[in-house]
C-alpha positions as CSV (number, residue, x, y, z in Angstrom):
1,M,16.4,9.8,-21.9
2,S,14.1,6.9,-21.1
3,P,10.8,6.5,-23.0
4,H,8.9,6.8,-19.7
5,L,10.4,10.2,-19.1
6,R,9.6,11.3,-22.7
7,R,6.0,10.3,-22.3
8,N,5.7,12.0,-18.9
9,E,7.0,15.3,-20.4
10,V,4.3,15.3,-23.0
11,W,1.6,14.1,-20.6
12,T,2.5,16.8,-18.1
13,I,0.8,19.4,-20.2
14,G,-2.5,17.6,-19.7
15,F,-1.7,17.0,-16.1
16,L,-1.1,20.7,-15.5
17,L,-4.5,21.5,-17.0
18,S,-6.0,19.4,-14.2
19,I,-3.7,20.8,-11.5
20,A,-4.3,24.4,-12.6
21,L,-8.0,23.9,-12.4
22,Q,-7.9,22.1,-9.0
23,A,-5.2,24.1,-7.3
24,S,-7.0,27.3,-8.1
25,S,-10.2,26.2,-6.4
26,V,-9.7,23.7,-3.6
27,P,-6.8,24.6,-1.3
28,L,-7.3,22.8,2.0
29,N,-10.9,21.8,1.2
30,G,-13.5,23.6,-0.9
31,P,-15.7,22.4,-3.8
32,I,-14.1,22.5,-7.3
33,L,-15.7,24.7,-10.0
34,A,-14.1,25.0,-13.4
35,K,-12.4,28.2,-14.4
36,D,-12.9,30.1,-17.6
37,E,-11.3,28.0,-20.4
38,Q,-9.2,30.8,-21.8
39,D,-7.7,31.8,-18.5
40,L,-7.1,28.2,-17.7
41,T,-5.3,27.4,-20.9
42,Q,-3.1,30.4,-20.4
43,S,-2.3,29.3,-16.9
44,V,-1.5,25.8,-18.0
45,F,1.1,26.7,-20.5
46,H,2.8,29.3,-18.3
47,T,3.0,26.7,-15.5
48,A,4.1,24.0,-17.9
49,E,7.0,26.1,-19.1
50,Q,8.2,26.6,-15.6
51,L,7.7,23.1,-14.2
52,V,8.0,20.5,-17.0
53,F,11.6,19.6,-16.2
54,D,11.7,20.2,-12.5
55,Y,10.3,17.6,-10.2
56,P,11.9,17.8,-6.8
57,R,11.1,15.2,-4.1
58,A,9.3,16.3,-0.9
59,T,11.3,17.2,2.2
60,L,10.5,16.4,5.8
61,P,8.0,18.9,7.3
62,V,9.8,22.0,8.4
63,A,10.3,22.6,12.1
64,N,9.0,26.2,12.4
65,S,5.6,26.1,10.8
66,T,3.2,29.1,10.8
67,K,0.8,29.2,13.7
68,S,-2.6,27.7,12.8
69,F,-5.8,28.6,14.6
70,W,-6.7,25.0,15.0
71,I,-3.3,24.0,16.4
72,N,-2.1,27.0,18.4
73,T,-5.3,28.0,20.2
74,P,-4.6,27.4,23.9
75,N,-5.4,23.8,25.0
76,A,-6.4,22.8,21.5
77,N,-3.8,20.1,21.1
78,P,-3.3,18.0,24.3
79,L,-1.4,15.3,22.3
80,A,1.0,17.8,20.7
81,D,4.1,16.4,22.2
82,E,2.9,12.9,23.1
83,G,5.7,10.3,23.1
84,S,8.3,12.8,22.1
85,E,10.5,12.0,25.1
86,G,11.3,8.8,26.9
87,P,11.6,5.3,25.5
88,L,10.8,4.8,21.8
89,T,8.6,1.9,20.9
90,E,11.0,-0.6,19.3
91,E,8.6,-2.7,17.3
92,A,4.9,-3.0,16.3
93,D,2.8,-5.1,14.0
94,V,1.6,-2.0,12.1
95,C,3.6,1.3,11.8
96,V,1.7,4.3,10.7
97,I,3.7,7.3,9.5
98,G,1.6,10.5,10.0
99,S,-0.8,11.5,12.6
100,G,-3.4,13.4,10.6
101,M,-6.9,12.4,9.6
102,T,-5.7,9.4,7.5
103,G,-3.2,8.0,10.0
104,I,-5.4,8.2,13.0
105,S,-8.4,7.0,11.1
106,A,-6.3,4.0,10.2
107,V,-5.5,3.0,13.8
108,Y,-9.2,3.5,14.6
109,H,-10.2,1.1,11.8
110,L,-7.5,-1.3,12.9
111,A,-9.0,-1.4,16.4
112,N,-12.4,-2.1,14.9
113,A,-11.3,-4.6,12.3
114,L,-8.8,-6.7,14.2
115,G,-8.8,-5.7,17.8
116,R,-12.1,-7.3,18.7
117,K,-11.6,-10.3,16.4
118,W,-8.2,-11.1,17.9
119,K,-9.5,-10.7,21.4
120,D,-11.8,-13.6,20.8
121,E,-8.8,-15.6,19.6
122,G,-6.6,-14.5,22.5
123,R,-4.1,-12.8,20.2
124,K,-2.7,-9.3,20.6
125,L,-2.0,-6.6,17.9
126,S,0.2,-3.5,18.2
127,A,0.4,-0.3,16.3
128,V,2.7,2.7,16.5
129,V,2.1,6.1,15.0
130,L,5.2,8.2,14.2
131,E,4.8,11.9,13.5
132,A,7.6,14.3,12.3
133,R,6.3,17.3,14.2
134,E,3.5,17.9,16.8
135,F,0.4,15.7,16.7
136,C,-1.8,16.4,13.7
137,S,0.3,19.3,12.6
138,G,0.1,18.7,8.8
139,A,-2.8,19.6,6.5
140,T,-5.5,18.3,8.8
141,G,-4.4,20.8,11.5
142,R,-4.0,23.6,9.0
143,N,-7.0,23.4,6.7
144,G,-10.2,25.4,6.4
145,G,-12.3,23.3,8.8
146,H,-14.8,22.1,6.2
147,L,-16.4,18.6,6.0
148,T,-18.0,19.1,2.6
149,P,-18.9,16.2,0.4
150,Y,-19.2,17.4,-3.2
151,S,-22.9,16.4,-3.5
152,F,-23.3,16.4,-7.3
153,F,-20.4,18.7,-8.3
154,N,-18.0,17.2,-10.9
155,F,-20.4,14.4,-11.7
156,R,-20.2,15.0,-15.5
157,S,-16.4,15.0,-15.4
158,Y,-16.3,11.8,-13.4
159,Q,-18.9,10.2,-15.7
160,S,-17.0,11.1,-18.9
161,Q,-13.7,9.9,-17.6
162,F,-14.7,6.8,-15.6
163,G,-18.3,5.9,-16.4
164,T,-21.6,6.4,-14.6
165,E,-21.1,3.7,-11.9
166,Q,-17.7,5.1,-10.9
167,A,-19.0,8.7,-10.9
168,V,-21.7,7.7,-8.5
169,K,-19.1,5.9,-6.2
170,S,-16.9,9.0,-6.3
171,L,-19.6,11.2,-4.8
172,E,-21.2,8.5,-2.6
173,L,-17.8,7.8,-0.9
174,E,-17.7,11.5,0.2
175,M,-21.3,11.5,1.5
176,R,-20.6,8.2,3.3
177,T,-17.4,9.5,4.9
178,A,-19.2,12.5,6.3
179,R,-22.1,10.4,7.6
180,E,-19.7,8.0,9.3
181,M,-17.7,10.7,10.9
182,V,-20.8,12.5,12.2
183,K,-22.2,9.2,13.4
184,I,-19.1,8.6,15.6
185,L,-19.5,12.0,17.1
186,Q,-23.2,11.5,17.9
187,E,-22.8,8.0,19.2
188,H,-20.1,9.0,21.7
189,G,-21.5,12.5,22.6
190,L,-18.6,14.3,21.1
191,E,-20.2,16.9,18.9
192,D,-19.6,19.8,21.2
193,K,-16.0,18.7,21.8
194,V,-15.2,19.2,18.1
195,D,-17.4,22.3,17.5
196,I,-19.3,20.6,14.6
197,V,-21.9,22.7,12.9
198,H,-24.5,21.0,10.6
199,G,-25.2,24.2,8.7
200,G,-24.8,23.0,5.1
201,H,-22.7,24.5,2.4
202,L,-23.6,27.5,0.1
203,E,-21.8,27.5,-3.2
204,L,-21.9,30.9,-4.9
205,L,-22.2,30.7,-8.7
206,E,-20.4,33.6,-10.3
207,S,-21.7,33.4,-13.9
208,D,-24.6,32.1,-16.0
209,G,-22.1,29.4,-17.2
210,A,-21.4,28.3,-13.7
211,V,-25.1,28.1,-12.9
212,E,-25.7,25.9,-16.0
213,Q,-22.7,23.8,-15.3
214,A,-23.9,23.1,-11.8
215,K,-27.4,22.3,-12.9
216,D,-26.1,19.9,-15.6
217,N,-24.1,18.1,-12.9
218,Y,-27.1,18.1,-10.7
219,R,-29.3,16.6,-13.5
220,G,-26.7,14.0,-14.3
221,A,-26.2,12.9,-10.7
222,K,-30.0,12.8,-10.0
223,G,-30.5,10.7,-13.2
224,A,-27.8,8.3,-12.1
225,G,-29.6,7.7,-8.8
226,L,-27.6,9.9,-6.4
227,N,-29.7,11.3,-3.5
228,V,-29.8,15.0,-4.1
229,S,-33.1,15.7,-2.4
230,D,-31.3,18.1,0.0
231,V,-30.2,20.5,-2.7
232,E,-31.7,24.0,-2.7
233,W,-31.2,26.5,-5.5
234,L,-31.2,30.2,-4.6
235,T,-31.5,33.2,-6.8
236,A,-29.1,36.2,-6.5
237,E,-31.9,38.2,-4.9
238,E,-32.6,35.5,-2.3
239,V,-28.9,35.3,-1.5
240,K,-28.6,39.0,-1.2
241,E,-31.7,39.3,1.1
242,T,-30.7,36.4,3.4
243,Y,-26.9,36.4,3.4
244,G,-25.7,39.7,2.0
245,A,-23.9,38.5,-1.1
246,S,-25.1,39.2,-4.7
247,Y,-24.7,35.9,-6.5
248,P,-27.0,33.0,-7.2
249,A,-26.1,29.9,-5.2
250,V,-26.8,26.3,-4.5
251,K,-27.0,24.9,-0.9
252,F,-26.5,21.3,0.1
253,T,-25.7,19.1,3.2
254,A,-22.3,19.7,4.7
255,H,-20.6,20.5,8.0
256,N,-17.8,22.4,9.5
257,F,-15.8,21.5,12.5
258,W,-12.4,21.5,14.3
259,P,-10.5,18.8,12.5
260,L,-7.6,18.5,15.0
261,K,-10.1,18.0,17.8
262,F,-11.9,15.3,15.8
263,V,-8.6,13.5,15.2
264,T,-7.8,13.8,18.9
265,Q,-11.0,12.2,19.9
266,L,-10.7,9.5,17.3
267,Y,-7.3,8.6,18.7
268,Y,-8.8,8.3,22.2
269,L,-11.5,6.1,20.9
270,A,-9.0,3.8,19.1
271,K,-6.9,3.4,22.3
272,S,-10.0,2.5,24.3
273,K,-11.5,0.0,21.9
274,T,-10.0,-3.2,23.3
275,S,-7.3,-4.3,25.7
276,N,-5.6,-6.6,23.2
277,F,-4.9,-3.8,20.7
278,S,-2.1,-1.4,21.9
279,I,-1.3,1.9,20.2
280,N,1.7,4.1,20.9
281,L,2.1,7.6,19.6
282,H,5.5,9.3,19.1
283,T,5.5,12.9,18.0
284,K,8.6,14.9,17.0
285,T,10.0,11.6,15.7
286,P,10.4,11.9,11.9
287,V,11.0,8.8,9.9
288,T,14.0,9.3,7.7
289,A,14.2,5.9,5.9
290,V,12.3,2.6,5.5
291,T,14.6,-0.4,5.0
292,P,14.0,-4.1,4.7
293,I,14.9,-6.5,7.5
294,S,16.7,-9.5,6.1
295,P,15.8,-12.1,7.0
296,P,12.5,-11.1,8.6
297,V,12.0,-11.8,12.3
298,I,8.9,-13.6,13.5
299,H,7.2,-11.8,16.5
300,A,6.1,-14.3,19.2
301,E,2.8,-12.7,20.2
302,S,1.3,-11.9,16.8
303,S,3.2,-14.4,14.7
304,L,3.8,-11.7,12.1
305,S,7.2,-11.2,10.4
306,R,9.0,-8.0,11.1
307,R,9.9,-7.0,7.6
308,W,10.7,-3.3,7.8
309,S,12.9,-1.1,9.9
310,L,12.0,2.6,10.2
311,S,14.9,4.9,11.0
312,T,14.4,7.8,13.3
313,H,16.9,10.0,15.2
314,R,15.7,8.2,18.4
315,G,16.5,4.7,17.0
316,P,14.9,2.2,14.7
317,V,11.3,0.8,14.9
318,Q,10.7,-2.7,13.4
319,C,7.4,-3.3,11.7
320,S,5.5,-6.0,9.9
321,F,3.4,-3.5,8.0
322,V,3.9,0.1,7.2
323,L,1.2,2.6,6.2
324,H,2.4,5.9,4.6
325,A,-0.2,8.5,5.6
326,T,2.1,11.4,4.8
327,N,0.1,13.0,2.0
328,A,2.2,15.8,0.5
329,Y,5.4,14.5,2.0
330,T,5.1,11.0,0.6
331,S,8.0,11.2,-1.9
332,Y,10.5,11.9,0.9
333,L,10.3,8.2,1.9
334,L,9.0,6.9,-1.5
335,P,11.0,8.7,-4.2
336,H,9.0,7.2,-7.1
337,Y,5.9,9.1,-5.9
338,H,7.5,12.5,-6.8
339,G,6.6,14.6,-9.8
340,P,3.4,14.7,-11.9
341,A,2.8,10.9,-11.8
342,G,2.9,10.9,-8.1
343,I,2.0,13.4,-5.4
344,I,2.9,17.1,-5.7
345,P,3.3,19.2,-2.5
346,T,1.1,22.3,-2.9
347,R,0.9,25.1,-0.4
348,G,-2.5,26.6,0.6
349,Q,-3.1,29.7,2.7
350,I,-5.8,30.5,5.4
351,I,-6.6,33.6,7.4
352,A,-8.8,34.0,10.5
353,T,-10.6,37.4,10.5
354,R,-13.3,38.9,12.7
355,A,-16.6,40.0,11.4
356,A,-17.5,43.7,12.1
357,K,-20.8,42.7,13.8
358,P,-22.7,39.7,15.0
359,L,-24.0,37.6,12.1
360,P,-27.4,36.1,11.7
361,E,-28.1,32.4,12.5
362,V,-28.4,31.6,8.8
363,W,-24.7,32.3,8.5
364,R,-24.0,29.0,10.2
365,T,-23.2,27.6,6.8
366,S,-20.0,27.1,5.0
367,W,-19.3,29.0,1.8
368,G,-17.4,28.5,-1.4
369,G,-17.3,29.5,-5.1
370,A,-16.6,33.2,-5.3
371,Q,-13.0,33.7,-6.6
372,H,-12.4,30.1,-5.7
373,N,-12.3,30.9,-2.0
374,Y,-14.0,29.0,0.9
375,W,-14.9,30.2,4.3
376,F,-17.2,29.8,7.3
377,A,-18.0,31.7,10.6
378,R,-16.9,30.0,13.7
379,P,-19.7,29.3,16.3
380,V,-19.6,31.8,19.2
381,P,-21.0,31.7,22.8
382,K,-24.5,33.1,23.3
383,E,-26.1,35.2,26.1
384,R,-28.9,33.9,28.1
385,N,-31.5,35.3,25.7
386,G,-29.9,33.4,22.9
387,T,-28.3,36.3,21.1
388,E,-24.6,36.2,20.2
389,W,-22.4,38.4,22.3
390,E,-19.3,38.2,20.1
391,H,-18.5,39.0,16.5
392,P,-17.7,35.7,15.0
393,L,-14.3,34.7,13.7
394,V,-14.3,33.7,10.0
395,I,-11.9,31.1,8.7
396,L,-11.1,32.0,5.0
397,G,-8.8,30.3,2.5
398,G,-8.1,30.3,-1.2
399,A,-7.0,33.2,-3.4
400,R,-5.2,30.7,-5.6
401,E,-5.8,32.7,-8.7
402,V,-3.1,35.1,-7.5
403,M,-0.5,32.4,-8.4
404,D,-2.1,31.2,-11.7
405,G,0.5,30.4,-14.3
406,R,3.4,31.0,-11.9
407,G,3.6,27.6,-10.1
408,E,5.1,29.2,-7.0
409,E,3.0,27.3,-4.5
410,Q,3.6,23.9,-6.2
411,Y,6.4,21.6,-5.2
412,V,6.6,23.5,-1.9
413,T,6.9,21.9,1.5
414,D,7.7,25.0,3.5
415,D,4.7,26.1,5.7
416,S,6.9,28.4,7.8
417,V,6.0,31.4,5.7
418,V,2.9,33.0,4.1
419,N,2.6,34.5,0.6
420,R,2.0,38.2,1.0
421,E,0.1,38.5,-2.3
422,I,-2.3,35.7,-1.4
423,G,-2.7,37.2,2.1
424,D,-3.6,40.6,0.7
425,K,-6.2,39.0,-1.6
426,L,-7.8,37.1,1.2
427,T,-7.9,40.2,3.4
428,E,-9.7,42.2,0.7
429,F,-12.2,39.5,-0.1
430,L,-15.0,39.5,2.5
431,P,-15.5,43.3,2.6
432,W,-15.7,43.2,-1.2
433,L,-18.2,40.4,-1.3
434,Y,-20.7,41.3,1.3
435,E,-22.8,44.4,2.0
436,K,-21.2,47.3,3.8
437,G,-20.8,46.9,7.5
438,M,-20.4,43.2,7.7
439,F,-16.6,43.2,7.4
440,E,-14.2,46.0,7.9
441,E,-12.1,47.1,5.0
442,G,-8.3,46.9,5.5
443,K,-8.7,45.0,8.8
444,E,-5.6,42.8,9.4
445,P,-6.4,39.1,10.1
446,E,-6.0,37.8,13.7
447,M,-4.1,34.8,12.4
448,E,-2.6,33.7,9.0
449,W,-1.0,30.4,8.2
450,T,-0.1,28.0,5.4
451,G,-0.4,24.2,5.0
452,I,0.9,21.7,2.5
453,M,-1.5,19.6,0.4
454,G,-0.8,16.6,-1.7
455,Y,-2.1,16.9,-5.3
456,T,-2.3,14.1,-7.8
457,S,-2.9,14.3,-11.6
458,M,-6.3,12.7,-11.3
459,G,-7.3,14.6,-8.2
460,D,-7.7,11.3,-6.4
461,P,-5.7,9.6,-3.6
462,F,-3.5,6.5,-3.9
463,V,-5.0,3.8,-1.8
464,G,-3.5,0.3,-1.4
465,P,-0.1,-1.4,-1.5
466,V,2.9,0.7,-2.4
467,L,3.8,-0.1,-6.0
468,D,6.6,1.1,-8.3
469,K,5.5,0.2,-11.8
470,F,9.0,0.8,-13.2
471,Q,10.4,-2.0,-11.0
472,S,10.1,-5.6,-12.1
473,N,10.2,-7.0,-8.5
474,E,6.6,-7.0,-7.3
475,D,7.7,-7.8,-3.7
476,L,10.0,-4.8,-3.4
477,Y,7.6,-3.0,-1.1
478,A,5.7,-6.0,0.3
479,G,4.0,-5.0,3.5
480,Q,4.1,-1.3,2.7
481,F,0.8,0.5,2.0
482,I,-0.3,4.1,1.2
483,A,-3.3,6.3,1.6
484,A,-2.3,9.8,0.4
485,G,-2.7,12.4,-2.3
486,F,-6.1,13.9,-1.4
487,T,-5.7,17.0,-3.6
488,G,-7.0,19.5,-1.0
489,H,-10.1,17.5,-0.5
490,G,-9.2,15.0,2.3
491,M,-11.8,15.7,5.0
492,P,-14.6,13.9,3.1
493,R,-12.3,11.1,1.8
494,A,-9.5,10.3,4.1
495,F,-11.5,8.5,6.8
496,S,-12.9,6.1,4.2
497,A,-9.6,5.7,2.3
498,A,-8.0,4.7,5.6
499,E,-10.7,2.2,6.2
500,A,-10.1,0.7,2.7
501,V,-6.4,0.4,3.2
502,V,-6.8,-1.1,6.7
503,G,-9.0,-3.7,5.1
504,L,-6.2,-4.7,2.8
505,I,-3.7,-4.9,5.7
506,S,-6.2,-6.9,7.7
507,S,-6.7,-9.4,4.9
508,E,-3.0,-10.0,4.7
509,I,-2.7,-10.4,8.5
510,T,-5.7,-12.8,8.7
511,E,-4.9,-14.5,5.3
512,E,-8.5,-13.9,4.3
513,E,-9.6,-12.7,0.9
514,W,-10.1,-8.9,0.6
515,V,-13.4,-7.8,-0.8
516,Q,-13.5,-4.3,-2.3
517,P,-16.0,-2.1,-0.5
518,D,-18.9,-1.2,-2.8
519,W,-18.3,2.5,-2.0
520,L,-14.7,2.6,-3.1
521,P,-13.9,3.9,-6.6
522,D,-11.8,1.5,-8.6
523,R,-9.3,4.2,-9.6
524,Y,-8.3,4.9,-6.0
525,L,-6.5,1.5,-5.8
526,T,-2.8,1.7,-6.6
527,W,-2.9,-1.3,-8.9
528,N,-5.4,0.5,-11.2
529,R,-3.3,3.5,-11.9
530,D,-1.7,3.4,-15.4
531,V,2.0,3.8,-15.8
532,D,2.1,7.3,-17.2
533,G,-0.6,8.9,-15.2
534,W,-0.6,6.5,-12.2
């Protein structure tokens, strides 16, 4: 047994402590709050016993996924089958694998970074996006619909691990991401098209310890210079009177939206940026291998070397640069990203359930915290007098505590089924939490689905060139890049992570020095991950 494997086995116990905490609280996007230490420790060692020697690689996405509200609502996904038939693009300067938030953000940033620059120089740039299933059918199309920066949450944890400066960057990146995404919608008049609601986020605090932990994070973040002027603390009595739940809470700036529709509009914007930047999208075209082209072939228009061939059932696609934006599925094409040191596929579950009556306007907030769940009420049409005429649909996810210590939802890439235990727990939750009459007990959800997240030991994504630190050949993956492993919290991070990795690709294309953005935490970069913990 290699010494690397021996170290990883011991390190896994510590890793599972992190995974158990995070997986229990942020499936498909919701703020992290620490669990009771005793319960957490018990969960860790049960999970460690089951998983410590079993690290399977990811598979391709399954073909018959559960139906998501975001994807399967009629007319919600006009690009679903785009490019799935007809001629396949045979080559491109940049090949992006994955059409979720990260992949489409990347082509948007490419259009901004190089499209206009090369237009002035009379050069052309091409990109192709390859998607295994329908457009945006992975985690982005299957999540909870939250765009929730953590505000001050986790500040002390970040600070103790990485220092104050990096802790500030960790949270500022999320706030910056949300601002930039909202700015795009506002500048192009797209807010209504993606159903964005600027209602803030209400985090319920279930114990005195949770309140004190939150306030300690708040004090630390404020003292470090983070802008927390939007934060509002509410007593249990205030929450009960205004919202109908009986816990103290903290409210801060956040949004909820239709993620698939945002990504769709972002794709349209990228295609329309400039005539010298071409984008082709091929759905239902899974990439099964990435192999080097030897010797590389120089492309006449861009003068870039075609270094990589992407295998698909429709034929090969030759590329100069490859971006892996496959999140949970990364280790299918990059085997060294499997297991605790890489990206662990982790299944989350969501239901869509109808409220028993119209809800007040103050309910246009997103929620989190209670039993590690997260939810929000979808906006509904209004009558002429401004009153709502429909009982809102509530999108609710979580119930991870059902699986604590069992590891059944980790190393799972099958989103074609739901977990009945988790579904039952979600169905019981809202009638239990709120005052009688707001939600009907025993009411079956209108829709229920699962999605696959990509978890990392640090809770942070890999951003940068693909590296294999057990290989001595530094050029083994030259031209391949990654932005993946968002640990159930991709909506306020993926857009900026894609921008950072596009900056790296652009610097190689233009042969200009790359300057690290001041908002990017150092530890996100692939060359800053240590060998054992990446």
